[in-house]
PASEBA-1860 file (N, C-alpha, C; in nm, 3 decimals):
! residues 276
1> MLNIIKAI> -1.051/2.559/0.742/-0.980/2.568/0.614/-0.837/2.514/0.623 ~ -0.773/2.538/0.739/-0.636/2.488/0.756/-0.632/2.336/0.748 ~ -0.734/2.268/0.803/-0.738/2.122/0.796/-0.756/2.073/0.653 ~ -0.825/2.150/0.569/-0.840/2.115/0.428/-0.703/2.116/0.359 ~ -0.624/2.219/0.388/-0.489/2.229/0.330/-0.404/2.111/0.376 ~ -0.415/2.077/0.504/-0.340/1.963/0.558/-0.386/1.833/0.492 ~ -0.517/1.821/0.466/-0.571/1.702/0.400/-0.517/1.690/0.258 ~ -0.501/1.804/0.190/-0.444/1.804/0.055/-0.300/1.753/0.059
9> ILGIVEGI> -0.223/1.803/0.155/-0.083/1.760/0.168/-0.075/1.610/0.197 ~ -0.158/1.564/0.291/-0.158/1.422/0.327/-0.208/1.337/0.210 ~ -0.303/1.391/0.132/-0.351/1.319/0.014/-0.242/1.303/-0.090 ~ -0.161/1.406/-0.107/-0.048/1.397/-0.200/0.051/1.291/-0.154 ~ 0.083/1.294/-0.024/0.176/1.196/0.032/0.122/1.054/0.014 ~ -0.005/1.034/0.045/-0.067/0.902/0.031/-0.067/0.857/-0.115 ~ -0.105/0.946/-0.205/-0.111/0.910/-0.346/0.023/0.869/-0.403 ~ 0.129/0.938/-0.362/0.263/0.904/-0.411/0.312/0.773/-0.352
17> TEFLPISS> 0.287/0.752/-0.224/0.353/0.642/-0.152/0.274/0.512/-0.145 ~ 0.144/0.513/-0.179/0.064/0.391/-0.164/0.115/0.277/-0.253 ~ 0.155/0.307/-0.375/0.193/0.201/-0.467/0.342/0.198/-0.496 ~ 0.413/0.307/-0.469/0.559/0.299/-0.472/0.601/0.224/-0.346 ~ 0.703/0.139/-0.354/0.736/0.052/-0.240/0.814/0.123/-0.130 ~ 0.754/0.232/-0.078/0.825/0.311/0.023/0.742/0.334/0.148 ~ 0.624/0.271/0.158/0.539/0.272/0.276/0.455/0.399/0.291 ~ 0.328/0.387/0.254/0.236/0.501/0.269/0.206/0.527/0.417
25> TGHLILVN> 0.178/0.420/0.492/0.147/0.436/0.635/0.264/0.499/0.709 ~ 0.384/0.452/0.678/0.503/0.508/0.741/0.518/0.656/0.712 ~ 0.497/0.695/0.586/0.510/0.835/0.550/0.401/0.920/0.617 ~ 0.279/0.867/0.625/0.170/0.942/0.689/0.198/0.963/0.837 ~ 0.252/0.859/0.903/0.287/0.872/1.045/0.393/0.980/1.063 ~ 0.493/0.980/0.976/0.601/1.079/0.987/0.551/1.219/0.956 ~ 0.472/1.234/0.850/0.421/1.365/0.812/0.330/1.421/0.921 ~ 0.254/1.332/0.986/0.165/1.376/1.093/0.241/1.432/1.213
33> EFIKMSES> 0.370/1.399/1.223/0.450/1.458/1.330/0.469/1.608/1.309 ~ 0.464/1.650/1.182/0.488/1.790/1.150/0.360/1.864/1.111 ~ 0.265/1.790/1.054/0.139/1.851/1.010/0.026/1.785/1.088 ~ -0.004/1.840/1.202/-0.106/1.781/1.288/-0.241/1.848/1.263 ~ -0.343/1.766/1.237/-0.478/1.820/1.222/-0.533/1.860/1.358 ~ -0.616/1.963/1.356/-0.682/2.004/1.481/-0.810/1.922/1.498 ~ -0.791/1.790/1.496/-0.901/1.695/1.515/-0.859/1.596/1.623 ~ -0.952/1.515/1.666/-0.920/1.415/1.768/-0.824/1.312/1.712
41> QQFTDMFN> -0.749/1.247/1.800/-0.658/1.141/1.757/-0.736/1.027/1.693 ~ -0.858/1.004/1.741/-0.944/0.900/1.686/-0.976/0.929/1.539 ~ -1.008/1.054/1.508/-1.037/1.091/1.369/-0.911/1.083/1.284 ~ -0.799/1.130/1.335/-0.673/1.128/1.260/-0.631/0.986/1.225 ~ -0.643/0.894/1.323/-0.608/0.754/1.298/-0.697/0.694/1.189 ~ -0.826/0.726/1.195/-0.918/0.678/1.093/-0.885/0.739/0.957 ~ -0.858/0.868/0.955/-0.826/0.939/0.831/-0.706/0.876/0.761 ~ -0.602/0.843/0.837/-0.479/0.789/0.779/-0.501/0.656/0.708
49> VVIQLGAI> -0.605/0.583/0.746/-0.635/0.456/0.680/-0.736/0.475/0.567 ~ -0.845/0.544/0.596/-0.955/0.555/0.500/-0.915/0.640/0.379 ~ -0.820/0.730/0.396/-0.772/0.810/0.283/-0.717/0.721/0.171 ~ -0.676/0.600/0.209/-0.619/0.508/0.110/-0.723/0.459/0.009 ~ -0.850/0.474/0.044/-0.954/0.434/-0.052/-0.944/0.514/-0.182 ~ -0.905/0.640/-0.171/-0.889/0.720/-0.291/-0.782/0.662/-0.382 ~ -0.669/0.624/-0.321/-0.560/0.566/-0.399/-0.602/0.432/-0.461 ~ -0.676/0.352/-0.386/-0.720/0.222/-0.437/-0.814/0.241/-0.557
57> MAVVVLYF> -0.897/0.344/-0.554/-0.987/0.369/-0.666/-0.911/0.399/-0.794 ~ -0.788/0.450/-0.781/-0.706/0.474/-0.899/-0.675/0.342/-0.971 ~ -0.651/0.236/-0.894/-0.629/0.104/-0.953/-0.754/0.056/-1.024 ~ -0.868/0.074/-0.958/-0.996/0.030/-1.017/-1.020/0.100/-1.150 ~ -0.995/0.229/-1.155/-1.017/0.304/-1.279/-0.919/0.263/-1.388 ~ -0.791/0.254/-1.353/-0.689/0.220/-1.452/-0.706/0.079/-1.508 ~ -0.750/-0.013/-1.423/-0.760/-0.153/-1.464/-0.904/-0.201/-1.474 ~ -0.998/-0.108/-1.491/-1.138/-0.148/-1.487/-1.171/-0.256/-1.589
65> HKLNPLSP> -1.126/-0.238/-1.711/-1.157/-0.338/-1.814/-1.091/-0.472/-1.781 ~ -0.964/-0.466/-1.743/-0.891/-0.591/-1.716/-0.951/-0.666/-1.597 ~ -1.002/-0.593/-1.499/-1.053/-0.656/-1.378/-1.203/-0.683/-1.381 ~ -1.270/-0.642/-1.486/-1.415/-0.658/-1.496/-1.451/-0.791/-1.563 ~ -1.497/-0.889/-1.485/-1.528/-1.021/-1.544/-1.659/-1.022/-1.621 ~ -1.735/-0.913/-1.616/-1.865/-0.907/-1.683/-1.862/-0.820/-1.808 ~ -1.744/-0.774/-1.847/-1.732/-0.685/-1.962/-1.783/-0.752/-2.090 ~ -1.878/-0.688/-2.158/-1.928/-0.744/-2.284/-1.824/-0.740/-2.396
73> KKTSDERR> -1.717/-0.663/-2.375/-1.612/-0.653/-2.475/-1.514/-0.771/-2.468 ~ -1.529/-0.854/-2.366/-1.440/-0.969/-2.350/-1.502/-1.095/-2.409 ~ -1.417/-1.183/-2.455/-1.464/-1.314/-2.500/-1.495/-1.397/-2.376 ~ -1.562/-1.509/-2.396/-1.595/-1.596/-2.283/-1.468/-1.646/-2.216 ~ -1.364/-1.671/-2.294/-1.238/-1.718/-2.235/-1.172/-1.608/-2.154 ~ -1.179/-1.485/-2.202/-1.122/-1.371/-2.128/-1.198/-1.348/-1.998 ~ -1.330/-1.364/-2.000/-1.408/-1.349/-1.877/-1.372/-1.459/-1.778 ~ -1.351/-1.579/-1.827/-1.313/-1.691/-1.740/-1.178/-1.663/-1.674
81> LTWILWSK> -1.083/-1.612/-1.751/-0.951/-1.581/-1.697/-0.958/-1.468/-1.593 ~ -1.051/-1.375/-1.615/-1.067/-1.266/-1.518/-1.122/-1.319/-1.386 ~ -1.220/-1.410/-1.391/-1.271/-1.473/-1.269/-1.160/-1.550/-1.198 ~ -1.077/-1.618/-1.275/-0.966/-1.694/-1.215/-0.867/-1.598/-1.147 ~ -0.840/-1.484/-1.213/-0.750/-1.385/-1.153/-0.805/-1.337/-1.020 ~ -0.935/-1.307/-1.015/-0.996/-1.262/-0.890/-0.991/-1.370/-0.783 ~ -1.007/-1.495/-0.823/-1.000/-1.604/-0.724/-0.859/-1.614/-0.666 ~ -0.757/-1.586/-0.746/-0.620/-1.587/-0.695/-0.596/-1.470/-0.600
89> VIVAVLPS> -0.656/-1.357/-0.632/-0.646/-1.241/-0.543/-0.709/-1.272/-0.408 ~ -0.826/-1.337/-0.411/-0.894/-1.373/-0.285/-0.811/-1.471/-0.204 ~ -0.751/-1.567/-0.271/-0.663/-1.662/-0.202/-0.548/-1.588/-0.135 ~ -0.491/-1.492/-0.207/-0.376/-1.418/-0.154/-0.412/-1.328/-0.037 ~ -0.537/-1.279/-0.034/-0.575/-1.184/0.071/-0.614/-1.254/0.201 ~ -0.641/-1.384/0.196/-0.688/-1.456/0.314/-0.595/-1.445/0.436 ~ -0.462/-1.460/0.419/-0.375/-1.447/0.538/-0.390/-1.312/0.610 ~ -0.402/-1.205/0.533/-0.416/-1.073/0.594/-0.551/-1.057/0.664
97> VVIGLLLN> -0.654/-1.118/0.608/-0.786/-1.111/0.670/-0.782/-1.177/0.807 ~ -0.724/-1.294/0.814/-0.722/-1.370/0.940/-0.627/-1.307/1.041 ~ -0.502/-1.291/1.004/-0.401/-1.240/1.097/-0.421/-1.092/1.125 ~ -0.459/-1.017/1.020/-0.479/-0.874/1.037/-0.588/-0.842/1.137 ~ -0.698/-0.916/1.134/-0.807/-0.893/1.229/-0.762/-0.923/1.372 ~ -0.680/-1.027/1.387/-0.636/-1.066/1.520/-0.537/-0.965/1.580 ~ -0.452/-0.907/1.495/-0.344/-0.823/1.546/-0.368/-0.674/1.528 ~ -0.478/-0.635/1.466/-0.500/-0.495/1.431/-0.490/-0.401/1.551
105> DWMDAHLM> -0.560/-0.431/1.659/-0.559/-0.342/1.776/-0.421/-0.336/1.839 ~ -0.352/-0.451/1.847/-0.219/-0.454/1.908/-0.121/-0.373/1.825 ~ -0.129/-0.385/1.692/-0.041/-0.309/1.604/-0.063/-0.159/1.623 ~ -0.190/-0.117/1.627/-0.221/0.025/1.643/-0.164/0.079/1.774 ~ -0.168/-0.003/1.877/-0.126/0.043/2.011/0.025/0.046/2.028 ~ 0.098/-0.044/1.960/0.240/-0.060/1.990/0.337/-0.025/1.877 ~ 0.291/-0.020/1.752/0.386/-0.008/1.641/0.374/0.121/1.561 ~ 0.274/0.203/1.589/0.255/0.325/1.511/0.343/0.437/1.565
113> NWAVVSAM> 0.475/0.426/1.544/0.566/0.528/1.593/0.689/0.538/1.501 ~ 0.763/0.647/1.516/0.875/0.674/1.427/0.986/0.570/1.437 ~ 1.007/0.513/1.555/1.115/0.416/1.573/1.091/0.290/1.489 ~ 0.969/0.239/1.493/0.934/0.121/1.413/0.940/0.155/1.264 ~ 0.885/0.270/1.226/0.884/0.310/1.086/1.026/0.321/1.031 ~ 1.114/0.388/1.103/1.251/0.407/1.056/1.325/0.273/1.045 ~ 1.302/0.184/1.140/1.367/0.053/1.136/1.323/-0.026/1.013 ~ 1.193/-0.024/0.983/1.142/-0.097/0.867/1.185/-0.032/0.735
121> LLVYGILF> 1.189/0.101/0.733/1.241/0.169/0.614/1.383/0.123/0.585 ~ 1.464/0.114/0.688/1.604/0.076/0.672/1.617/-0.071/0.631 ~ 1.549/-0.158/0.701/1.561/-0.302/0.674/1.518/-0.336/0.532 ~ 1.401/-0.286/0.492/1.352/-0.321/0.359/1.425/-0.243/0.249 ~ 1.482/-0.129/0.282/1.566/-0.060/0.186/1.687/-0.145/0.151 ~ 1.750/-0.201/0.252/1.865/-0.290/0.230/1.821/-0.414/0.153 ~ 1.705/-0.470/0.189/1.657/-0.591/0.122/1.630/-0.567/-0.026 ~ 1.576/-0.452/-0.061/1.552/-0.423/-0.202/1.682/-0.427/-0.282
129> IVIENWNA> 1.786/-0.369/-0.226/1.914/-0.365/-0.297/1.974/-0.505/-0.306 ~ 1.974/-0.578/-0.194/2.032/-0.713/-0.191/1.956/-0.807/-0.285 ~ 1.824/-0.805/-0.279/1.743/-0.896/-0.360/1.752/-0.861/-0.508 ~ 1.758/-0.734/-0.541/1.772/-0.697/-0.682/1.908/-0.739/-0.736 ~ 2.013/-0.727/-0.655/2.146/-0.775/-0.698/2.143/-0.925/-0.720 ~ 2.079/-0.998/-0.629/2.067/-1.144/-0.639/1.981/-1.184/-0.760 ~ 1.882/-1.103/-0.789/1.786/-1.135/-0.894/1.835/-1.097/-1.034 ~ 1.946/-1.024/-1.042/1.990/-0.966/-1.169/2.011/-1.070/-1.279
137> KRTPQFTD> 2.061/-1.187/-1.243/2.093/-1.288/-1.344/1.993/-1.404/-1.347 ~ 1.882/-1.388/-1.275/1.780/-1.492/-1.275/1.677/-1.468/-1.385 ~ 1.619/-1.577/-1.435/1.511/-1.567/-1.532/1.380/-1.592/-1.460 ~ 1.286/-1.497/-1.462/1.160/-1.516/-1.389/1.080/-1.635/-1.441 ~ 1.017/-1.704/-1.348/0.934/-1.819/-1.384/0.796/-1.776/-1.434 ~ 0.745/-1.668/-1.376/0.611/-1.618/-1.413/0.623/-1.480/-1.477 ~ 0.603/-1.473/-1.608/0.608/-1.346/-1.679/0.470/-1.307/-1.733 ~ 0.372/-1.391/-1.706/0.234/-1.366/-1.748/0.145/-1.382/-1.626
145> LNRLSYST> 0.067/-1.279/-1.595/-0.017/-1.282/-1.476/-0.115/-1.400/-1.478 ~ -0.160/-1.439/-1.595/-0.256/-1.550/-1.605/-0.193/-1.685/-1.571 ~ -0.061/-1.691/-1.576/0.009/-1.816/-1.545/0.050/-1.827/-1.398 ~ 0.019/-1.723/-1.323/0.051/-1.725/-1.180/-0.030/-1.835/-1.112 ~ 0.036/-1.923/-1.038/-0.033/-2.035/-0.974/-0.101/-1.989/-0.845 ~ -0.196/-2.069/-0.799/-0.265/-2.039/-0.674/-0.168/-2.043/-0.556 ~ -0.076/-2.138/-0.558/0.020/-2.148/-0.448/0.111/-2.026/-0.443 ~ 0.151/-1.977/-0.561/0.234/-1.857/-0.567/0.157/-1.737/-0.516
153> AFIIGLFQ> 0.031/-1.726/-0.556/-0.054/-1.616/-0.508/-0.066/-1.619/-0.357 ~ -0.084/-1.738/-0.300/-0.098/-1.750/-0.155/0.030/-1.709/-0.083 ~ 0.144/-1.749/-0.140/0.273/-1.713/-0.078/0.293/-1.561/-0.082 ~ 0.255/-1.498/-0.193/0.262/-1.351/-0.200/0.172/-1.291/-0.092 ~ 0.057/-1.353/-0.069/-0.032/-1.308/0.037/0.032/-1.319/0.174 ~ 0.114/-1.423/0.194/0.187/-1.436/0.321/0.289/-1.324/0.337 ~ 0.353/-1.287/0.227/0.447/-1.175/0.234/0.375/-1.046/0.270 ~ 0.251/-1.034/0.225/0.174/-0.913/0.256/0.156/-0.896/0.407
161> LLSLVPGT> 0.157/-1.007/0.481/0.144/-0.999/0.626/0.254/-0.912/0.688 ~ 0.371/-0.912/0.625/0.482/-0.833/0.679/0.447/-0.685/0.683 ~ 0.358/-0.642/0.593/0.325/-0.500/0.585/0.233/-0.454/0.697 ~ 0.191/-0.546/0.784/0.116/-0.505/0.902/0.201/-0.417/0.993 ~ 0.332/-0.431/0.980/0.424/-0.346/1.057/0.445/-0.216/0.979 ~ 0.410/-0.100/1.034/0.423/0.026/0.961/0.567/0.056/0.923 ~ 0.582/0.108/0.802/0.716/0.136/0.750/0.763/0.028/0.655 ~ 0.693/-0.087/0.654/0.732/-0.197/0.567/0.697/-0.168/0.422
169> SRSGATIL> 0.575/-0.127/0.396/0.516/-0.104/0.264/0.449/-0.231/0.215 ~ 0.317/-0.222/0.200/0.240/-0.336/0.150/0.285/-0.374/0.009 ~ 0.300/-0.272/-0.077/0.345/-0.301/-0.213/0.489/-0.352/-0.212 ~ 0.572/-0.295/-0.125/0.711/-0.340/-0.117/0.723/-0.485/-0.076 ~ 0.647/-0.525/0.027/0.654/-0.663/0.076/0.605/-0.762/-0.030 ~ 0.495/-0.729/-0.097/0.439/-0.822/-0.195/0.524/-0.827/-0.323 ~ 0.580/-0.712/-0.363/0.667/-0.712/-0.481/0.795/-0.790/-0.454 ~ 0.858/-0.766/-0.339/0.978/-0.842/-0.303/0.947/-0.991/-0.294
177> GGILIGTS> 0.834/-1.023/-0.232/0.794/-1.163/-0.221/0.775/-1.227/-0.356 ~ 0.708/-1.156/-0.446/0.686/-1.208/-0.580/0.817/-1.233/-0.653 ~ 0.909/-1.137/-0.645/1.039/-1.153/-0.712/1.115/-1.271/-0.654 ~ 1.113/-1.286/-0.522/1.185/-1.395/-0.456/1.137/-1.532/-0.502 ~ 1.006/-1.545/-0.527/0.953/-1.677/-0.563/0.933/-1.694/-0.713 ~ 0.990/-1.601/-0.793/0.999/-1.629/-0.935/0.913/-1.549/-1.030 ~ 0.845/-1.444/-0.984/0.768/-1.363/-1.077/0.855/-1.251/-1.135 ~ 0.817/-1.203/-1.251/0.885/-1.086/-1.306/0.846/-0.963/-1.224
185> RFVATEFS> 0.922/-0.856/-1.237/0.889/-0.733/-1.165/0.751/-0.683/-1.204 ~ 0.718/-0.691/-1.333/0.590/-0.639/-1.381/0.474/-0.720/-1.325 ~ 0.485/-0.852/-1.326/0.379/-0.938/-1.273/0.363/-0.916/-1.123 ~ 0.475/-0.909/-1.052/0.469/-0.885/-0.907/0.403/-0.752/-0.876 ~ 0.434/-0.650/-0.956/0.379/-0.517/-0.932/0.229/-0.513/-0.961 ~ 0.187/-0.569/-1.074/0.044/-0.569/-1.107/-0.036/-0.650/-1.006 ~ 0.015/-0.765/-0.967/-0.058/-0.847/-0.870/-0.066/-0.774/-0.737 ~ 0.038/-0.701/-0.702/0.036/-0.621/-0.580/-0.073/-0.515/-0.587
193> FFLAIPTM> -0.089/-0.451/-0.703/-0.194/-0.353/-0.722/-0.332/-0.416/-0.698 ~ -0.354/-0.532/-0.760/-0.485/-0.595/-0.752/-0.513/-0.645/-0.610 ~ -0.410/-0.693/-0.545/-0.424/-0.741/-0.407/-0.460/-0.627/-0.313 ~ -0.420/-0.505/-0.351/-0.449/-0.388/-0.267/-0.598/-0.360/-0.259 ~ -0.674/-0.396/-0.363/-0.815/-0.358/-0.368/-0.894/-0.419/-0.252 ~ -0.901/-0.552/-0.239/-0.975/-0.606/-0.124/-0.908/-0.579/0.009 ~ -0.774/-0.575/0.009/-0.701/-0.553/0.134/-0.733/-0.417/0.194 ~ -0.722/-0.312/0.113/-0.740/-0.178/0.165/-0.888/-0.142/0.182
201> FGASLLKL> -0.975/-0.198/0.098/-1.118/-0.178/0.123/-1.156/-0.239/0.258 ~ -1.106/-0.359/0.283/-1.134/-0.425/0.410/-1.079/-0.349/0.528 ~ -0.954/-0.301/0.516/-0.891/-0.226/0.625/-0.967/-0.096/0.652 ~ -1.013/-0.031/0.546/-1.086/0.095/0.561/-1.222/0.073/0.626 ~ -1.292/-0.031/0.583/-1.422/-0.061/0.643/-1.407/-0.097/0.790 ~ -1.302/-0.173/0.824/-1.277/-0.208/0.964/-1.249/-0.083/1.046 ~ -1.168/0.008/0.992/-1.134/0.130/1.064/-1.258/0.219/1.083 ~ -1.342/0.227/0.979/-1.465/0.305/0.991/-1.560/0.245/1.094
209> YKYFHHGG> -1.570/0.111/1.092/-1.655/0.044/1.190/-1.608/0.074/1.332 ~ -1.478/0.064/1.356/-1.425/0.089/1.489/-1.442/0.235/1.529 ~ -1.431/0.324/1.432/-1.448/0.467/1.459/-1.590/0.497/1.507 ~ -1.688/0.447/1.434/-1.828/0.472/1.472/-1.868/0.391/1.595 ~ -1.812/0.271/1.608/-1.845/0.185/1.722/-1.801/0.250/1.853 ~ -1.692/0.327/1.848/-1.642/0.392/1.968/-1.695/0.535/1.981 ~ -1.806/0.562/1.914/-1.874/0.689/1.934/-1.835/0.801/1.841 ~ -1.752/0.771/1.740/-1.711/0.874/1.646/-1.824/0.917/1.555
217> VFTGMQTA> -1.824/1.043/1.519/-1.922/1.096/1.423/-1.848/1.187/1.326 ~ -1.912/1.217/1.213/-1.854/1.308/1.116/-1.927/1.442/1.120 ~ -1.854/1.548/1.148/-1.909/1.681/1.131/-1.900/1.717/0.982 ~ -1.961/1.826/0.942/-1.953/1.869/0.804/-1.809/1.893/0.761 ~ -1.730/1.958/0.848/-1.590/1.986/0.816/-1.508/1.857/0.807 ~ -1.532/1.764/0.899/-1.458/1.637/0.895/-1.489/1.560/0.767 ~ -1.614/1.562/0.725/-1.650/1.497/0.599/-1.575/1.561/0.482 ~ -1.568/1.694/0.481/-1.497/1.766/0.375/-1.348/1.734/0.377
225> VLLTGMIV> -1.291/1.724/0.497/-1.149/1.693/0.511/-1.119/1.553/0.457 ~ -1.202/1.455/0.494/-1.180/1.318/0.449/-1.197/1.306/0.298 ~ -1.302/1.366/0.244/-1.326/1.359/0.099/-1.214/1.429/0.021 ~ -1.166/1.540/0.074/-1.056/1.611/0.008/-0.932/1.523/0.001 ~ -0.898/1.460/0.114/-0.782/1.371/0.116/-0.796/1.256/0.019 ~ -0.916/1.199/0.011/-0.939/1.085/-0.078/-0.931/1.126/-0.225 ~ -0.989/1.239/-0.259/-0.988/1.285/-0.399/-0.845/1.317/-0.444 ~ -0.770/1.386/-0.359/-0.631/1.419/-0.392/-0.548/1.292/-0.405
233> SFIVAYLA> -0.566/1.199/-0.312/-0.488/1.074/-0.318/-0.521/0.994/-0.444 ~ -0.648/1.000/-0.487/-0.688/0.931/-0.611/-0.612/0.989/-0.731 ~ -0.611/1.120/-0.744/-0.547/1.185/-0.860/-0.398/1.157/-0.861 ~ -0.334/1.174/-0.745/-0.189/1.155/-0.737/-0.151/1.008/-0.755 ~ -0.230/0.917/-0.697/-0.202/0.773/-0.711/-0.215/0.730/-0.856 ~ -0.313/0.784/-0.927/-0.332/0.753/-1.069/-0.204/0.783/-1.146 ~ -0.146/0.899/-1.119/-0.022/0.938/-1.187/0.096/0.853/-1.141 ~ 0.100/0.820/-1.011/0.210/0.741/-0.956/0.210/0.599/-1.014
241> IRFLLNYI> 0.092/0.540/-1.031/0.083/0.405/-1.087/0.133/0.404/-1.230 ~ 0.092/0.501/-1.309/0.136/0.509/-1.448/0.288/0.526/-1.455 ~ 0.341/0.608/-1.365/0.486/0.627/-1.360/0.557/0.495/-1.328 ~ 0.509/0.425/-1.224/0.576/0.303/-1.180/0.573/0.195/-1.288 ~ 0.460/0.179/-1.356/0.449/0.078/-1.460/0.547/0.105/-1.574 ~ 0.564/0.231/-1.609/0.661/0.265/-1.713/0.804/0.250/-1.663 ~ 0.826/0.286/-1.537/0.961/0.281/-1.480/1.016/0.139/-1.476 ~ 0.935/0.043/-1.431/0.987/-0.092/-1.411/1.006/-0.169/-1.541
249> KHNNFKVF> 0.960/-0.114/-1.652/0.985/-0.180/-1.780/1.134/-0.178/-1.815 ~ 1.205/-0.081/-1.761/1.346/-0.065/-1.796/1.438/-0.050/-1.675 ~ 1.381/-0.056/-1.554/1.463/-0.033/-1.435/1.426/-0.130/-1.324 ~ 1.516/-0.145/-1.227/1.487/-0.228/-1.110/1.443/-0.139/-0.994 ~ 1.429/-0.200/-0.875/1.374/-0.129/-0.759/1.482/-0.075/-0.665 ~ 1.608/-0.081/-0.706/1.714/-0.041/-0.613/1.706/0.106/-0.573 ~ 1.659/0.190/-0.663/1.649/0.333/-0.629/1.554/0.355/-0.510 ~ 1.449/0.270/-0.501/1.358/0.282/-0.388/1.424/0.232/-0.260
257> GWYRIILA> 1.512/0.134/-0.275/1.589/0.086/-0.160/1.677/0.196/-0.104 ~ 1.748/0.267/-0.192/1.834/0.376/-0.147/1.753/0.489/-0.086 ~ 1.637/0.517/-0.145/1.550/0.621/-0.089/1.509/0.586/0.053 ~ 1.471/0.461/0.075/1.429/0.417/0.207/1.542/0.430/0.308 ~ 1.662/0.391/0.268/1.776/0.398/0.359/1.806/0.543/0.397 ~ 1.808/0.631/0.298/1.836/0.772/0.324/1.729/0.832/0.415 ~ 1.601/0.801/0.386/1.492/0.854/0.469/1.502/0.800/0.612 ~ 1.537/0.672/0.626/1.550/0.613/0.760/1.657/0.685/0.841
265> VIVIGYFG> 1.769/0.715/0.777/1.878/0.786/0.846/1.833/0.925/0.888 ~ 1.760/0.994/0.800/1.710/1.127/0.834/1.612/1.121/0.951 ~ 1.522/1.023/0.947/1.422/1.010/1.053/1.488/0.978/1.187 ~ 1.582/0.883/1.184/1.652/0.847/1.308/1.731/0.967/1.363 ~ 1.795/1.040/1.271/1.872/1.157/1.313/1.783/1.264/1.374 ~ 1.666/1.287/1.313/1.578/1.392/1.363/1.512/1.354/1.496 ~ 1.445/1.238/1.496/1.370/1.201/1.616/1.461/1.148/1.727 ~ 1.572/1.085/1.687/1.662/1.030/1.789/1.752/1.133/1.852
273> LVAK> 1.782/1.239/1.776/1.875/1.338/1.828/1.813/1.478/1.838 ~ 1.766/1.530/1.724/1.715/1.668/1.722/1.591/1.684/1.806 ~ 1.495/1.591/1.790/1.366/1.604/1.858/1.377/1.591/2.009 ~ 1.487/1.538/2.058/1.504/1.526/2.203/1.520/1.663/2.268
END
């Protein structure tokens, strides 16, 4: 029962942080320092990735009509544009598929720690503030998702590679990348949401494959723990996405930059000094 409670807490953390540009993986690594499941490290590592499927399903539900190319409620032109949108998403996800597969094991072995997370929280916190100040007087080139070019989508996909380092934030890297190359905040944010679907489904399937390939099995309790985390992350992510979409209509991302900087200082202070 205690692991169920921990799964609920981790599900809340995942749901809040998956789409806000503050790094879900980084937060899960940090929270796991204080809330440790009485499960194997192999199960915990798998849980931290697969729990993200719940959050991704929130995007699917919220955008089901927009992302459904077979919807009978759409005109033929709208269905064509939906297929084109998906093709741009696939183009953008290709860099992560190739590089992510090559570096996945090395990243897990060397970068999943508080020092890397705190450094990335700090670096990208500063970048959010600097880039938003620089972007304040610029006019975005892409204010309509349908006008996003394939080359722009691919470049955003390259920015997503940065999120392989924990603490970076997949949404943060892709949103910053989009803004840098001329998209509006809203377009960058929505495209980041859509890019998360194949990216995180792929990452979760890879993690599950590696878990079972190395002899992992699910007990009844472990299944309950994983499903609990996913369901909670779905509900919380649904609310977080709606909040973020409303927030960026009238605000920039600097508040998330300051949050990252403050959290990085706290993490460095705790693990660098107190935890010793």
